[in-house]
C-alpha positions as a Python dict, from the first residue, in 0.01 Angstrom:
ca = {
    (1, 'X'): (0, 0, 0),
    (2, 'X'): (-371, -28, 82),
    (3, 'X'): (-487, -183, 411),
    (4, 'X'): (-836, -265, 539),
    (5, 'X'): (-871, -204, 915),
    (6, 'X'): (-1073, -480, 1083),
    (7, 'X'): (-979, -453, 1452),
    (8, 'X'): (-822, -231, 1718),
    (9, 'X'): (-507, -311, 1919),
    (10, 'X'): (-459, -255, 2293),
    (11, 'X'): (-246, 52, 2210),
    (12, 'X'): (-526, 210, 2005),
    (13, 'X'): (-379, 136, 1661),
    (14, 'X'): (-596, -2, 1385),
    (15, 'X'): (-524, -364, 1287),
    (16, 'X'): (-507, -502, 934),
    (17, 'X'): (-313, -767, 741),
    (18, 'X'): (-51, -747, 469),
    (19, 'X'): (74, -1067, 303),
    (20, 'X'): (-49, -1269, 601),
    (21, 'X'): (136, -1050, 851),
    (22, 'X'): (-41, -841, 1117),
    (23, 'X'): (-27, -469, 1033),
    (24, 'X'): (-69, -191, 1290),
    (25, 'X'): (-180, 150, 1163),
    (26, 'X'): (-212, 439, 1410),
    (27, 'X'): (-490, 699, 1386),
    (28, 'X'): (-738, 475, 1203),
    (29, 'X'): (-1076, 321, 1283),
    (30, 'X'): (-1232, -21, 1230),
    (31, 'X'): (-1388, -40, 883),
    (32, 'X'): (-1157, 214, 721),
    (33, 'X'): (-949, 154, 409),
    (34, 'X'): (-621, 346, 411),
    (35, 'X'): (-321, 394, 190),
    (36, 'X'): (-8, 347, 400),
    (37, 'X'): (369, 342, 399),
    (38, 'X'): (583, 101, 599),
    (39, 'X'): (758, 239, 909),
    (40, 'X'): (906, -72, 1069),
    (41, 'X'): (858, -446, 1080),
    (42, 'X'): (954, -767, 1256),
    (43, 'X'): (907, -1130, 1159),
    (44, 'X'): (557, -1125, 1311),
    (45, 'X'): (411, -777, 1250),
    (46, 'X'): (462, -445, 1074),
    (47, 'X'): (390, -83, 1164),
    (48, 'X'): (250, 153, 902),
    (49, 'X'): (161, 521, 884),
    (50, 'X'): (-137, 663, 696),
    (51, 'X'): (-70, 844, 369),
    (52, 'X'): (-434, 884, 267),
    (53, 'X'): (-771, 772, 403),
    (54, 'X'): (-950, 605, 110),
    (55, 'X'): (-1264, 499, 295),
    (56, 'X'): (-1314, 711, 611),
    (57, 'X'): (-1508, 607, 918),
    (58, 'X'): (-1833, 795, 981),
    (59, 'X'): (-1685, 881, 1321),
    (60, 'X'): (-1375, 1052, 1179),
    (61, 'X'): (-1337, 1423, 1271),
    (62, 'X'): (-1075, 1695, 1238),
    (63, 'X'): (-823, 1679, 1526),
    (64, 'X'): (-821, 1985, 1749),
    (65, 'X'): (-449, 1985, 1830),
    (66, 'X'): (-188, 2099, 1572),
    (67, 'X'): (59, 1849, 1721),
    (68, 'X'): (-170, 1547, 1695),
    (69, 'X'): (7, 1246, 1540),
    (70, 'X'): (341, 1426, 1589),
    (71, 'X'): (391, 1444, 1967),
    (72, 'X'): (246, 1095, 2016),
    (73, 'X'): (54, 1182, 2331),
    (74, 'X'): (-297, 1133, 2189),
    (75, 'X'): (-445, 836, 2004),
    (76, 'X'): (-809, 923, 1926),
    (77, 'X'): (-841, 1291, 1837),
    (78, 'X'): (-929, 1185, 1481),
    (79, 'X'): (-1252, 1025, 1609),
    (80, 'X'): (-1559, 1146, 1796),
    (81, 'X'): (-1556, 1105, 2174),
    (82, 'X'): (-1841, 852, 2171),
    (83, 'X'): (-1646, 640, 1923),
    (84, 'X'): (-1333, 667, 2139),
    (85, 'X'): (-1528, 529, 2435),
    (86, 'X'): (-1667, 244, 2223),
    (87, 'X'): (-1316, 146, 2116),
    (88, 'X'): (-1181, 159, 2470),
    (89, 'X'): (-1460, -70, 2585),
    (90, 'X'): (-1386, -310, 2299),
    (91, 'X'): (-1013, -309, 2376),
    (92, 'X'): (-1065, -391, 2743),
    (93, 'X'): (-1328, -659, 2678),
    (94, 'X'): (-1087, -832, 2441),
    (95, 'X'): (-814, -821, 2707),
    (96, 'X'): (-1048, -952, 2978),
    (97, 'X'): (-1113, -1268, 2775),
    (98, 'X'): (-760, -1368, 2879),
    (99, 'X'): (-888, -1403, 3237),
    (100, 'X'): (-1218, -1561, 3129),
    (101, 'X'): (-1429, -1257, 3207),
    (102, 'X'): (-1705, -1213, 2951),
    (103, 'X'): (-1933, -983, 3149),
    (104, 'X'): (-2023, -628, 3062),
    (105, 'X'): (-1780, -340, 3111),
    (106, 'X'): (-1925, -13, 3237),
    (107, 'X'): (-1764, 315, 3137),
    (108, 'X'): (-1769, 649, 3320),
    (109, 'X'): (-1712, 928, 3069),
    (110, 'X'): (-1551, 1264, 3130),
    (111, 'X'): (-1755, 1580, 3079),
    (112, 'X'): (-1450, 1751, 2923),
    (113, 'X'): (-1255, 1588, 2642),
    (114, 'X'): (-1000, 1872, 2657),
    (115, 'X'): (-856, 2099, 2930),
    (116, 'X'): (-894, 1824, 3190),
    (117, 'X'): (-534, 1760, 3297),
    (118, 'X'): (-430, 1922, 3625),
    (119, 'X'): (-65, 1839, 3562),
    (120, 'X'): (171, 1821, 3266),
    (121, 'X'): (545, 1773, 3229),
    (122, 'X'): (737, 1950, 2954),
    (123, 'X'): (1095, 1891, 2849),
    (124, 'X'): (1349, 2174, 2820),
    (125, 'X'): (1587, 2188, 2526),
    (126, 'X'): (1799, 2476, 2401),
    (127, 'X'): (1579, 2741, 2561),
    (128, 'X'): (1252, 2583, 2445),
    (129, 'X'): (967, 2386, 2603),
    (130, 'X'): (810, 2080, 2447),
    (131, 'X'): (828, 1703, 2423),
    (132, 'X'): (1110, 1461, 2356),
    (133, 'X'): (982, 1231, 2083),
    (134, 'X'): (1086, 887, 2204),
    (135, 'X'): (1091, 693, 1877),
    (136, 'X'): (1269, 957, 1670),
    (137, 'X'): (1482, 1108, 1950),
    (138, 'X'): (1381, 1452, 1824),
    (139, 'X'): (1246, 1750, 2019),
    (140, 'X'): (909, 1911, 1946),
    (141, 'X'): (853, 2263, 2074),
    (142, 'X'): (491, 2339, 2164),
    (143, 'X'): (296, 2654, 2244),
    (144, 'X'): (36, 2478, 2458),
    (145, 'X'): (-134, 2143, 2515),
    (146, 'X'): (-513, 2134, 2466),
    (147, 'X'): (-543, 1857, 2726),
    (148, 'X'): (-412, 2087, 2999),
    (149, 'X'): (-619, 2299, 3236),
    (150, 'X'): (-657, 2656, 3107),
    (151, 'X'): (-460, 2793, 3403),
    (152, 'X'): (-168, 2574, 3300),
    (153, 'X'): (-185, 2697, 2940),
    (154, 'X'): (-147, 3058, 3057),
    (155, 'X'): (140, 2959, 3286),
    (156, 'X'): (323, 2787, 2999),
    (157, 'X'): (327, 3113, 2805),
    (158, 'X'): (474, 3301, 3102),
    (159, 'X'): (742, 3035, 3150),
    (160, 'X'): (832, 3048, 2781),
    (161, 'X'): (892, 3424, 2810),
    (162, 'X'): (1104, 3362, 3121),
    (163, 'X'): (1313, 3099, 2942),
    (164, 'X'): (1382, 3331, 2649),
    (165, 'X'): (1550, 3568, 2892),
    (166, 'X'): (1739, 3297, 3081),
    (167, 'X'): (1952, 3013, 2951),
    (168, 'X'): (2006, 2705, 3168),
    (169, 'X'): (2257, 2428, 3123),
    (170, 'X'): (2114, 2168, 3362),
    (171, 'X'): (1738, 2230, 3341),
    (172, 'X'): (1563, 1904, 3239),
    (173, 'X'): (1189, 1953, 3281),
    (174, 'X'): (925, 2200, 3389),
    (175, 'X'): (619, 2062, 3571),
    (176, 'X'): (287, 2247, 3586),
    (177, 'X'): (14, 2155, 3836),
    (178, 'X'): (-313, 2341, 3888),
    (179, 'X'): (-451, 2368, 4239),
    (180, 'X'): (-775, 2530, 4359),
    (181, 'X'): (-671, 2889, 4284),
    (182, 'X'): (-307, 2856, 4194),
    (183, 'X'): (-60, 2696, 3956),
    (184, 'X'): (241, 2519, 4096),
    (185, 'X'): (547, 2532, 3867),
    (186, 'X'): (850, 2315, 3940),
    (187, 'X'): (1178, 2349, 3751),
    (188, 'X'): (1375, 2022, 3767),
    (189, 'X'): (1753, 2046, 3730),
    (190, 'X'): (1994, 1754, 3700),
    (191, 'X'): (2261, 1956, 3887),
    (192, 'X'): (2285, 2275, 4091),
    (193, 'X'): (2248, 2590, 3885),
    (194, 'X'): (2175, 2954, 3960),
    (195, 'X'): (1804, 3025, 3927),
    (196, 'X'): (1611, 3340, 4014),
    (197, 'X'): (1241, 3401, 3962),
    (198, 'X'): (1148, 3716, 3769),
    (199, 'X'): (840, 3935, 3821),
    (200, 'X'): (650, 3748, 3552),
    (201, 'X'): (651, 3425, 3756),
    (202, 'X'): (584, 3566, 4102),
    (203, 'X'): (208, 3525, 4057),
    (204, 'X'): (265, 3147, 4069),
    (205, 'X'): (399, 2910, 4333),
    (206, 'X'): (745, 2828, 4200),
    (207, 'X'): (977, 2550, 4314),
    (208, 'X'): (1327, 2445, 4216),
    (209, 'X'): (1411, 2075, 4227),
    (210, 'X'): (1743, 1897, 4184),
    (211, 'X'): (1742, 1529, 4096),
    (212, 'X'): (1685, 1263, 3831),
    (213, 'X'): (1304, 1257, 3856),
    (214, 'X'): (1065, 1477, 4050),
    (215, 'X'): (864, 1200, 4217),
    (216, 'X'): (1151, 1071, 4427),
    (217, 'X'): (1252, 1109, 4791),
    (218, 'X'): (1610, 1157, 4669),
    (219, 'X'): (1517, 1474, 4479),
    (220, 'X'): (1584, 1794, 4672),
    (221, 'X'): (1319, 2063, 4637),
    (222, 'X'): (1320, 2431, 4733),
    (223, 'X'): (1034, 2680, 4737),
    (224, 'X'): (1118, 3009, 4563),
    (225, 'X'): (792, 3204, 4577),
    (226, 'X'): (415, 3173, 4611),
    (227, 'X'): (166, 3047, 4867),
    (228, 'X'): (292, 2878, 5180),
    (229, 'X'): (32, 2605, 5144),
    (230, 'X'): (-133, 2474, 4829),
    (231, 'X'): (-472, 2305, 4844),
    (232, 'X'): (-713, 2098, 4642),
    (233, 'X'): (-1077, 2057, 4742),
    (234, 'X'): (-1272, 1732, 4716),
    (235, 'X'): (-1638, 1807, 4783),
    (236, 'X'): (-1600, 1987, 5119),
    (237, 'X'): (-1267, 1827, 5211),
    (238, 'X'): (-955, 2037, 5155),
    (239, 'X'): (-611, 1876, 5149),
    (240, 'X'): (-253, 1986, 5092),
    (241, 'X'): (-81, 1949, 4756),
    (242, 'X'): (286, 1853, 4742),
    (243, 'X'): (510, 1929, 4443),
    (244, 'X'): (665, 1582, 4438),
    (245, 'X'): (378, 1352, 4522),
    (246, 'X'): (156, 1165, 4277),
    (247, 'X'): (-200, 1283, 4217),
    (248, 'X'): (-459, 1174, 3963),
    (249, 'X'): (-441, 1410, 3664),
    (250, 'X'): (-817, 1441, 3609),
    (251, 'X'): (-1001, 1587, 3908),
    (252, 'X'): (-1353, 1512, 3785),
    (253, 'X'): (-1288, 1145, 3712),
    (254, 'X'): (-1071, 1097, 4022),
    (255, 'X'): (-1358, 1212, 4243),
    (256, 'X'): (-1603, 983, 4062),
    (257, 'X'): (-1357, 697, 4103),
    (258, 'X'): (-1318, 763, 4477),
    (259, 'X'): (-1696, 775, 4520),
    (260, 'X'): (-1725, 436, 4349),
    (261, 'X'): (-1446, 281, 4557),
    (262, 'X'): (-1618, 398, 4876),
    (263, 'X'): (-1954, 259, 4763),
    (264, 'X'): (-1796, -82, 4681),
    (265, 'X'): (-1592, -108, 5001),
    (266, 'X'): (-1739, -331, 5269),
    (267, 'X'): (-1625, -448, 5611),
    (268, 'X'): (-1475, -291, 5920),
    (269, 'X'): (-1102, -317, 5849),
    (270, 'X'): (-960, -201, 5517),
    (271, 'X'): (-612, -173, 5366),
    (272, 'X'): (-551, 104, 5115),
    (273, 'X'): (-231, -8, 4944),
    (274, 'X'): (-28, 243, 4743),
    (275, 'X'): (-220, 512, 4930),
    (276, 'X'): (-37, 825, 4809),
    (277, 'X'): (-118, 1143, 4999),
    (278, 'X'): (-392, 971, 5199),
    (279, 'X'): (-706, 1135, 5063),
    (280, 'X'): (-882, 809, 4980),
    (281, 'X'): (-789, 666, 5322),
    (282, 'X'): (-957, 960, 5495),
    (283, 'X'): (-1267, 928, 5278),
    (284, 'X'): (-1286, 554, 5349),
    (285, 'X'): (-1256, 619, 5722),
    (286, 'X'): (-1604, 774, 5723),
    (287, 'X'): (-1743, 431, 5631),
    (288, 'X'): (-1501, 182, 5787),
    (289, 'X'): (-1390, 120, 6143),
    (290, 'X'): (-1018, 119, 6064),
    (291, 'X'): (-818, 201, 5749),
    (292, 'X'): (-449, 126, 5700),
    (293, 'X'): (-274, 320, 5426),
    (294, 'X'): (60, 197, 5286),
    (295, 'X'): (276, 437, 5084),
    (296, 'X'): (640, 411, 4977),
    (297, 'X'): (710, 779, 4903),
    (298, 'X'): (805, 964, 5218),
    (299, 'X'): (680, 1308, 5110),
    (300, 'X'): (336, 1164, 5026),
    (301, 'X'): (329, 976, 5357),
    (302, 'X'): (403, 1297, 5548),
    (303, 'X'): (105, 1472, 5387),
    (304, 'X'): (-114, 1169, 5466),
    (305, 'X'): (-11, 1198, 5830),
    (306, 'X'): (-124, 1562, 5840),
    (307, 'X'): (-476, 1492, 5713),
    (308, 'X'): (-547, 1154, 5872),
    (309, 'X'): (-841, 1093, 6105),
    (310, 'X'): (-840, 892, 6428),
    (311, 'X'): (-927, 565, 6260),
    (312, 'X'): (-656, 588, 5991),
    (313, 'X'): (-308, 441, 6031),
    (314, 'X'): (-45, 535, 5771),
    (315, 'X'): (260, 314, 5713),
    (316, 'X'): (563, 432, 5514),
    (317, 'X'): (733, 163, 5307),
    (318, 'X'): (697, -75, 5015),
    (319, 'X'): (366, -259, 4996),
    (320, 'X'): (545, -589, 4925),
    (321, 'X'): (744, -547, 5248),
    (322, 'X'): (458, -438, 5475),
    (323, 'X'): (137, -604, 5355),
    (324, 'X'): (232, -976, 5392),
    (325, 'X'): (305, -936, 5763),
    (326, 'X'): (11, -702, 5815),
    (327, 'X'): (-252, -947, 5689),
    (328, 'X'): (-108, -1228, 5902),
    (329, 'X'): (-154, -1030, 6225),
    (330, 'X'): (-512, -910, 6173),
    (331, 'X'): (-814, -993, 5963),
    (332, 'X'): (-897, -742, 5687),
    (333, 'X'): (-1223, -741, 5496),
    (334, 'X'): (-1122, -543, 5186),
    (335, 'X'): (-793, -456, 5023),
    (336, 'X'): (-768, -169, 4774),
    (337, 'X'): (-480, -199, 4528),
    (338, 'X'): (-382, 105, 4323),
    (339, 'X'): (-24, 33, 4210),
    (340, 'X'): (196, 216, 3962),
    (341, 'X'): (198, 109, 3597),
    (342, 'X'): (412, -199, 3663),
    (343, 'X'): (139, -351, 3880),
    (344, 'X'): (173, -549, 4203),
    (345, 'X'): (464, -764, 4315),
    (346, 'X'): (389, -1135, 4339),
    (347, 'X'): (449, -1125, 4716),
    (348, 'X'): (151, -889, 4754),
    (349, 'X'): (-90, -1106, 4555),
    (350, 'X'): (32, -1426, 4724),
    (351, 'X'): (-23, -1277, 5070),
    (352, 'X'): (-378, -1174, 4980),
    (353, 'X'): (-455, -1524, 4847),
    (354, 'X'): (-294, -1702, 5142),
    (355, 'X'): (-493, -1503, 5399),
    (356, 'X'): (-815, -1530, 5197),
    (357, 'X'): (-906, -1162, 5213),
    (358, 'X'): (-1270, -1153, 5106),
    (359, 'X'): (-1277, -847, 4876),
    (360, 'X'): (-1024, -685, 4642),
    (361, 'X'): (-1074, -356, 4463),
    (362, 'X'): (-798, -323, 4203),
    (363, 'X'): (-746, 12, 4028),
    (364, 'X'): (-505, 17, 3736),
    (365, 'X'): (-386, 274, 3483),
    (366, 'X'): (-214, 1, 3279),
    (367, 'X'): (-447, -284, 3189),
    (368, 'X'): (-175, -524, 3059),
    (369, 'X'): (-28, -539, 3411),
    (370, 'X'): (-382, -563, 3553),
    (371, 'X'): (-454, -866, 3334),
    (372, 'X'): (-123, -1023, 3437),
    (373, 'X'): (-207, -979, 3806),
    (374, 'X'): (-565, -1102, 3770),
    (375, 'X'): (-430, -1427, 3625),
    (376, 'X'): (-240, -1484, 3951),
    (377, 'X'): (-549, -1443, 4169),
    (378, 'X'): (-685, -1793, 4105),
    (379, 'X'): (-906, -1803, 4413),
    (380, 'X'): (-1097, -1489, 4320),
    (381, 'X'): (-1376, -1419, 4076),
    (382, 'X'): (-1430, -1088, 3900),
    (383, 'X'): (-1762, -931, 3996),
    (384, 'X'): (-1739, -593, 3826),
    (385, 'X'): (-1519, -407, 3578),
    (386, 'X'): (-1548, -35, 3506),
    (387, 'X'): (-1350, 207, 3292),
    (388, 'X'): (-1310, 555, 3436),
    (389, 'X'): (-1206, 775, 3144),
    (390, 'X'): (-924, 953, 3322),
    (391, 'X'): (-732, 1021, 3000),
    (392, 'X'): (-961, 1131, 2712),
    (393, 'X'): (-807, 1128, 2362),
    (394, 'X'): (-554, 862, 2465),
    (395, 'X'): (-563, 483, 2470),
    (396, 'X'): (-482, 492, 2842),
    (397, 'X'): (-758, 387, 3081),
    (398, 'X'): (-818, 390, 3454),
    (399, 'X'): (-979, 52, 3520),
    (400, 'X'): (-1152, -64, 3838),
    (401, 'X'): (-1200, -435, 3897),
    (402, 'X'): (-1397, -566, 4197),
    (403, 'X'): (-1307, -922, 4300),
    (404, 'X'): (-1438, -1150, 4571),
    (405, 'X'): (-1314, -1478, 4717),
    (406, 'X'): (-1464, -1781, 4545),
}
């Protein structure tokens, strides 16, 4: 079946039509004609896969990764980076029409399209490392990931050798995180199991974790070998790295994002909601009189407490539980929202509206939830929208929206 691609979906798939029904075709570009086969369909749309590109885009290139289109992690390796950025801008502008924003969207590109990720998570299956393919429920063993930092790629090879010599029953995942001069490797087990580090891994900082997911206060974690303290440096500021806590995966873009947040922040009193390990709160404290950071994860909160300055207050708990009472007691000039993919709870947005906080800086890694939340902020107008390309080769975006009270 031949399909003409005339648009791009929010997930990065090309859009066409077949017998009046919307057709989604991954790994295509607007203007291409492709021969496809049907994968799945509903009453409203159908998903196809490319068999042959009949009329290729002038932006089409050879993908760098041998697992592209198989592992499902990347969406745009078949296109040039400039074209990828154009499509991301188009996708977001189409979504922003839902909240009546028709202004320009700026984009901050990454200097490295590959080797930018400071953290990856690999699944363990039958002695092998790779990815669980969600839609097919199959396992794909990989040798390396070209999105990962080079230090991580070397560490993966050492771990693969280690796993060939050791078989584990309850090992679920292996996490790799690059720090300034080190690689942190965490083995996550679902249950207790004997685990000893061999000589090959002693050049890394190795942890053993027991739990359902790593980023949870319920997960128990034990250090096995390596440096007593792990650091990351932002400009001249050095801060601790914790195995369990969330960190942005792209150092270059994260630092550019923080610089932009600081430049856009105004007023004396600021709330940094979903504040993580507290780095942004400390950076903001150089500009503002008082910064309140709110973070649910206890391990991240503890790191934030270690690095805080005199004019930073860190609160441990859910934003929806803490923020509504906080904004009633004191006037805040700016609120920074950087929630997880599911976005903000309605209680958070209602409290901000009720207290008429003047400025909101909303950072989102999942623009559908961002759009949903922006619709609820009726009393605010969008002043600025920027894409920070935190995740090159994928349809994911880190979006910053600056809002002010009407």
